[in-house]
Structure formats: structure tokens, C-alpha cells
N, C-alpha and C positions, 0 to 999 in steps of 0.2 A: 447096578443094572445099566446096560449100555443104552444111551439115548438113541431114538430112531433118527435115521438120516432124513434130511430135508429132501422130499421127492424131486424138487427142482434143482437140487444141488446148489442152492444159494443160501447164504447167511448174511451177516452184517459185513462180510469181507474177511471174517476170521476163518478158522478151520471148520470143516463140515461137522454138522451135528450140534453146533452151539445154538442155544435159544436165541430167538430174534431180539436184537437190541439196537441202540443207536449206532450207526456206522461211525467208526473213528477215522476212516480214511478221508483225507481232504485232497490236497494237491499231490500227495506222495505217490510214489510208484507202487503198483500192486505186485507183491512178491510172487515168484513162480509157484510157491506152495499154495497160494490162494487163488491161482488162476485155474479155472476148471470149466467144464461144459464143452459144447460144440457150437459152431456157427448157427446151427438150427435154433438154438435157444434165443437168438436175437429176434426171432419171429414174434415172441410173446410181448416184449415191451413195445416194439414198433407197431404191431397190429393193435394192441390195447390202447396206444396213444392216438391212433388215427381212425378208430372205428366209430368215432362220434357221429351222431346224426347231423352235426353241422355240415358234414359232407353233402347231405341232401340240399342244404341251402345254397351251396355253390352253383347249383343249377340256375337259380334265380340270379345270382351274381353274374354268371356268364352271359345270360340273356340281356343283362343290363348294358352290355357292350354293343347291343344292336346286331347280333349275329343269329344265324339259323341254328336249328338243332344239330345238324351234321357238323357245322363249323364249331359249335360249342363242344360237341363230343370230341372232335379232333384236338381242339385246344386243351381240353381237360386231360385226355389220355397222354398227349405229349408232355404237357406241363407237369402232371403228377409223376409219370414214370421217369422222365429225364431228371427232374429235381430230386427225387428220392435216389436215383442212381448216383447223383453227386454225393448224397449222404453215405451211400455204400462205399464209394471211393475213400471218403474221409475216414470212415469207420476202420478201414485197413490200417490207418495210422495208429489206432488204439491198440491193436494186437501186436504191432511192431514196436510200440513204445510204452505200453501199459501205464500211461498217464492220461489225465483228462485232455479233452480236445484243445482247450485254450492254454495248456502247458506245452503240448506238442507243437503248437503254433510258434513257440519261442524259437524253434530251429530256423524258422524263416525270418522272424522279426528281431531276434535278440531277446535276451531274458527280460530286460526292462522295456525295450522297444515294443514288446508284445502287449504292453498295458493298454495301448490305444485300441487295438481290435478287441481286447478283453472287455473294455468299457462298453463298446458298441454291442458286443455279444450279450453282455449283461442287460443292457437296455432292451434288446430285442426279446430275450427270454422273459424278462419281467413284464414287458408289454403283452406278450402272448398269454402268459398265465393270467394276467389281469383280464384280458378279453374273454378267455375261456370261463373264468369264474363269474364274470358279469353275465355271460350268456346262460350259464347254469342257474344263476339266481333268477333271471327273468323268466326262464322256462319253467322253473318250479313255481314261481308266483302265478304264472299264467294257468298252469294246471290246477293249482289249488283254488284259484278264483273260479274256474269253470266248474269245479266240483262243489262250489259254495262253502268251502272250508276256510275262507278268508279272502283277503284281497287288499290292495293298497300297500302303503308303506310298511305296515307292521309285518305283513306276510313276506315282503321282500327282505326285511331285516333278518327275519328268522332263516329264510332260505340262504341268504348270504353267509350267515354265521355257520350254518351246517356245512356248506360246500367249502368254505374257507378252512374250517377245522380239519376236514378230511384231507385237503390238499397240503396244508402246512404240516400235518402229522406225517404224511408220506414223505415229504421233502426233508424233514428233519431226521426221520428214522434212517433214510438212506436206501442203498441198493437192495438189501435183502427184502425189506417190506415192499419196495417198488416192484420187484420181480413177482412177488406173490400177488400183489394187488393187480398187476397187469394181466396175469393169468386168469384170475377170477373175472376181471372186467371183460376180457376177451370172450369168455364163454357166455356170460350173462348178456352182454350187449349184442353179441352175435345172434343169439337165439331171439331176443326180443325185437331186434331190428328186422329180422326176417318176418316176424309176425306183423310188425307195423306195415311193411311193404304189402303183405297179403291183404291187410284190412283196407288200405287206401288205394289199392290198384284200380278199383272201379272209377276213381277220379281222373284217370289218365284217358285222354281223348287224342288218339294219334292224328286224326284229321286236323285238329287245331294245332298240334305240335308241328306237324309237317308243313303247315301253312305259314309258319313264322318266316319272314323274308330273310334272305342272306345279307350279310354285311360286307364291308370292304375288307381288303387285306390288312389295312391298318387296324381296324376294329378286331379282326381275328388275332393279330399279334398282341394287341392290348389284353385280350382275354387270356391268351397263352401265358404272357408274363405274369398276369395276376394269379393264374393257377400255380405257377412256379413259386412265386413269393408266398402264396397262401399255404403251400404244402411243403415241399422239400427244402426250399431256401429258408423256411422258418425253423428248420431243424438242423441244418448242415453244421452249424457252429457247436452242436452238442453230439454229433454223430459218433465220436470216439469214446464218449463217456461210459458206454456200456460194453463195447467190444474190448476194452482194456482188461476186462476180467477173463477173457478167453486165453487159453494156452498160446504160447508163441508159435507153436507148430500148426495152429489152426489154418485151414485153407483160406487164402486171400479171396479167391473166387467165391468160396462159401460165405464169407463175411459180406461181400458185396451183394451176392444173390439173395441171401436171407434178409438182409437189411432192406433192400429194394422191394422184395416180394412182400415181406411183412408189413411194410409201411404203405405200399401202394394198393394192395388188393381190396381193402375195405373202401378207401376213397373212390376207387374206380367204379365199384358196384353202386355205391351210394350216389355218385355223381350222375350215372346214367338214369337212375330212377328220379333223382332230383330234377334233372332236365325234363323228364316226361311230365312230372307234376307241375313244375313252374310254367312249362310251355303250354299246358292245358288250361291255365287260369291266370289271367292278368291280375286279378284281385289277390290271389295267393302270392304271386310273384312280388307284388308291391308290399304286401304285408310282411314278407320275409325280410325285406330291406330294413324294416323298423325293429322287428323282433325275430331274428333268424331261426330260433328254435321254437319259441312259443307259437308262432304262426302255423307251424306244422300240426299243432293240436286241433286246429279249427275243423279239420276234416276227419277227426277220429271219433269213434263211438265213445260214449262216456265211460264205459266199463274198462277201457284200455288206457285211460288217462294216467292212472297211477303207475302201471308198468312202463308207460312212455316216459314219465318223469324219472323213473329209475334208470332207464337206458340213456336218457339225455344227460342226467347228472353224472352217471358213472363214466360215460364216454368223454365228457368234457373234463371231469376230474382226472381221468387217466392221462390226458394230454398235459394238464396243468401240473400234475405231480412230477412228470419228467422235466417240465420246464423249470419248476422251482428247484429241483435237484441240480440241474445244470446251471441255472442262474447263480446259485450259491457258489459253485465251482468257478464260474466266470468272475464273480466278485472277489474271490480269493486271488485269482490270477491277476486281477487288476491292482492288487497290492493291499487289500484289507487284511490286517493281521489278527484274525479271529478264527476259532474252530469252524469246520464246515457246517455243523448243525446250527451254529449261531448265525452264520451268513444266510443259510436257508430261512431261518426264522425272521431275520431282518427283511429279506426279500418278501416274505409272507405279509409283513406289515405294509410294505409298499403296495403289494398286490391288493390288499383289502382296501387301502385308500383309493387306488385307481378304480377298483370295482365300484366303490361307493359313488365316485364321480360319474361313471358310465351309467349306472342303474338309476341314480336319482337326479342327475343334473344334465347329462348330455342329451340333446334332442335328436341328433342325426347320427345313428350308430354306423350305418354303412359308409357314409362319407368320411367319418373320422377313421374307421377301420381301414379303408382303402388308402387313405393318406398315410397312416401309420405303416402299413405293409410296404408301400412303394418307397417311402422315405428311408426307412432303416434297411429295406431290401437292397438298396444301392450299395452302401458300404459293406454289407455282409456279402453281397455278390463279389465285390472287389477282394475281400478277404478270402473268399472261397477260391477265386481264381488263383491267388498267390499260393494258398495252401495246397491246391491240387497240383500246380506246376512244381512246387517244391517237393512234394511227395513223389511225383513222376521222375524227378531228377535223381532221387536217392536210390542207391544200390544196397545200402546196409540199413540195419535197424538203428533206431536212435540211440545215442549215448545218453542214457537216462540221468546219470550224475550231472552231466554238463547242461542239462535242461534247467538246472537250478543254480548254475554258477555264472554270474555276469562276466567273469574272466575266462570262461571255458571256450570250447570250440565254436559255440553258437553266438558268442559275443554279447555285448550289453545292449546297445541301441544301434540297429542297422539302418542307416539313412535311406538306402535305395528302396526297400519294400514299403517303408513308411511314406516316402514321396510318391511311390507308385499307387499306394492305397488312396492317398489324399487326391492325387491327380485323377484317378479313375472315378472316385466319388464325385469330384467336381464336374467331370464330364457327364456322369450319370444323372446327377441332379439337374443338370442343364437340359436333359432330354426327357424328363418326366413332368407331368402336371398333376396338381391336386386341387382343382377348383372347388370341390365339395368341402374341403377343409380350409377355412379362411386363413389359418395360420401358416399355410404352405403355398400361398399364391406366388411367392417369390421364385419358385422353381420353374423350369422350362425356359431358362434364359438363353439357351443355345438353339432353340427350335427356329427362331427367325434368322439368326446369322447363318445357319447351315441350310437355309432354303427349304425348311420343312413346314412352312406355313404359320409359324408362330404358335402362340398359346391357344389360338382358336382354329388352327388349321386341321387338316385330316390326320396328321401324325400326333396331335396333341395328347391323345389318350392311349397311344400305342405302348407307352412305358418302355421305350427303347433304352432308356438309361440303365435299367437293370442288366440287360444283355450286354450293353456296351461296357459297363464296369467289369462284368465277369470276364469278357473276352480280352479287354485291354490289360487287366491285371494278370491273366493267365499267360498271354503271349509275352508281356513285358518281363515276367519272371523267367520264362523259358529262355528269353534272349539274354538276360542279364545275370541270372542266378547260377548258371552252370559252374563257373569257376569257384564261386563261393561254396557251393555244395561239395565240389570235389576237394577243396582245401579242408573242409570240415571233416570229411570222411577219411582223409589221409593221416589225420592226427592219431596218436596213440590213445587207447582207452583212458578215460578219466580215472583218478584214484578212487578207492572205495571210501575214503574218509569223508567227513562232512566239511572239510576245509573249503572256505569260499562259497558255501552254499547260501543262497538267498533265503532269508527267513520267511518271506511271504511273497 
């Protein structure tokens, strides 16, 4: 009897109709026979990964910069849409090269030279999955405590175990299970989030929100950059990991549009309501800084606490699953010679250890979170600038064989992009400050020499370094990379054999 086809058209990366199993693909190229679907299918993983109620908490984060509702709304809309548009551009590389993002990046850095941005990408994705799982754990413990079903360390241990198992399972199983999970998460969390908004709408007081005073241009820029790093720049290094399963003939505009739309629509709606809630209550706004998800339960009726826990956990797990999948790929690209599922499992262990620290030992969540985002946001912005400029210079699809050959057209270690990345990162770190995170007080060393008021001046928290790294790396690559790309594309196609292929 013929097996029924998967209604989503996804499996483990094998032929349609196969039962779901652990994905065997790692850094290898996805063959044309396995590439299927349309750009519109990208909506599901991107929406499911960003529909988390954490988006509501960004309202309080934005007000923390000392700006008004309208300023926060403008910063949020620009930051979310522009940063996810960058993801859309990078996603085009996936359908042009059918390899993971951090393998396609080898065309700009060289096969082994790309290990530096791969390590940074791995650190960022592991950090994000750790943050999301910690938030899911704290939210679950808060809900159970309010219901009288437990509380304290024991409840947090159980909650951490459950969400960690869900996340690691999804990451280890791979693309097929992730696509199915994200579709279910999209529907469930979408419906329950609408119910949440309806239940707490009475806590919005427009007169209070509209009375929040406006901030300076520097404070607005700081909020804008924070939104960019908290949303799209946190995903840009994984943006091609899912579009690589699309046929080569897929519309580039469709890939950009569906990636940007799918990723942006939920955060935009959640941000607006989050701003209204946080602006209506200083008490709630301060509570969100300590427990971004759990604080949102304090204004809920008791009967909806369990559904809220479901929507909170599923939304956060949805993002963490994509992160752990991509972090495993980044770890392989950095040179670890293990199968993809084992790399994802190892990342899961690190994720659990980091979550334990955040949940049980870290006292100031928001300060550490902002420090993490801006610190790793700078080198990722530099990488993004180089990747986007390199992609813009190309007129042909990638030679997939040479992405794995140190002596192929893309070279082994290319000094220019590495120096540009390090230089842009050094400038970027000199223009950001993280006073809330004690281990990052060394940053901001260029603010005084450049006449920007030093670490206590008006530009101290504008986080200009993220934008500076992005622009410097992009323009530097456009100016210096044209000849390199032209020489690469003039070479004959690589041989079909595995001669000279890098093993990891």
C-alpha cells in the first residue's frame, strides 16, 4: 500500500513519503531531487520561531531607553522589519547554493578562513537558545506557583527538563520534524496569543501611555539598534539554513518577502500591545525586566494560566529549536568532525548548562541579556555586512563543490575579509557600552576619542557600534571584493569527484 504523502511536503531530507526520522544531512549540499516546496513555505518556520510572547516584553525593554510610545513604536517597526529584511537577503543565498548559511559564507572568507565567523555564529545561536529555554523555564515555574501546584527550585528543575527535552529532540531530529513542529506552534500560539490580548486589554490605559515623555535622538537610536539585535540580527547567521531546501528556480523576491513577512508579522503585533501594557504600568514594566515572561501572568485570570504556559513554552521552544539546529550546523562549519545530530546534542548540553546558570544563579536577567546581544551583535553585524556585499557582487550561483575544497575557487584563508571583520568588530565594540553587565565594562573605548561624550555621555547607550560594524564591513567588501568575486566566477566548474574536499 502506498504511504500517504506528507501534507507539508517535508521529510528528513529524503524522498517524499518517508516516515519521519533523524535527518542525515549535515553540511552537505541538498540534491535537486530533495529540493521542493515554494517560498511561501518559509512562512511557517519563521513565524513559528518569532510568535513568542517574549515579543510583548520588548515593549518594556524599549521604554527602558527613556523614550515615548511613538518613538518606541517607530524604533520597533524599523528595527524588526529592516533586520528581518537582512535575513531575507541572506536566505536568497540558500536557494542559490543549497548549503547551510555558514558553508555559503566560505565563498567570502575561504573554506578554512570561514571558521572564525562560524565560531561567532555558533556562540550567538547557543546563547539565544539558552536564553529562550531559561525564559520558558521561569515562565512555567511562575505559572505553576500561581496555581499552587508547586514552586521553588523543584518546579524549576522539572520545567527546565521538559522544555530542554522538547528543544533537543527537535534539533537532533532535524528539518522534517522542525517544519512540522513550527506549523503546529504557529496555529496554537497564534490563537492563544489573541485570547491573551483580549483578556488583558482592560489593563491598557492610553492616557498613561501617551503621557510617557519623549527621549533624545541618541536614546531612540539605542532602542532601534536593540530591536535589530534582538530580532533579525539574532537570526541572520541562520537565514539560509531553511531556504536551501527550495528548488533553484524559486523566486528570489519570494524568498526575501516570505522570510521577512513570516518573521516580522508576529513581533510587530506583539510589540504594539507590549508597548501599550508596559506604558500603562511602571510596576509591570519593572517586573518584566526581572522575569520577562512570568511577569505577564500577573494580570491574567487564574483559569487562563495553563493555556498561557502552553503558548509561552511553545513560542520559546519554537525559536530555540531553530537555534539548536543552526548552532549544530555552525559547529560543524567551525571544524568539529561529528555528525549533525551529535553536534546538535552537544549544543543542547551547553544550552542546559547555560539555562541552569540563568535560572538558578544570575540575578539581573535584563542587564546580562542586553550585554550578550550587543557584544555578539557587533561581530555578527560585521559578518552580515560582508555576506550581503559578497552576495550582491555575485552574478552566478555558488559552485557547490568548491565550497568544500580549500584549493578551489574560494580559496583556503582569505586575509582581506578576516581583517575587515576584526577591524569592524574592534570599531563596533569601541562604540557600545554595557554598564549593566560587569564583565563588559571594557567596551566603549572609542566614545571619548571620537568626541561622543565617553562612557557616560549622551551617546553611551546608542549602541552605534552595531550599525558601524554592519556599514563598514558592507562598504569595505563592495570596495575590495569585486575583483575577487569576478575571478572566482570566471573559473571553470569544479569536478564532480570528491578530490580535495574538506572532511569537516
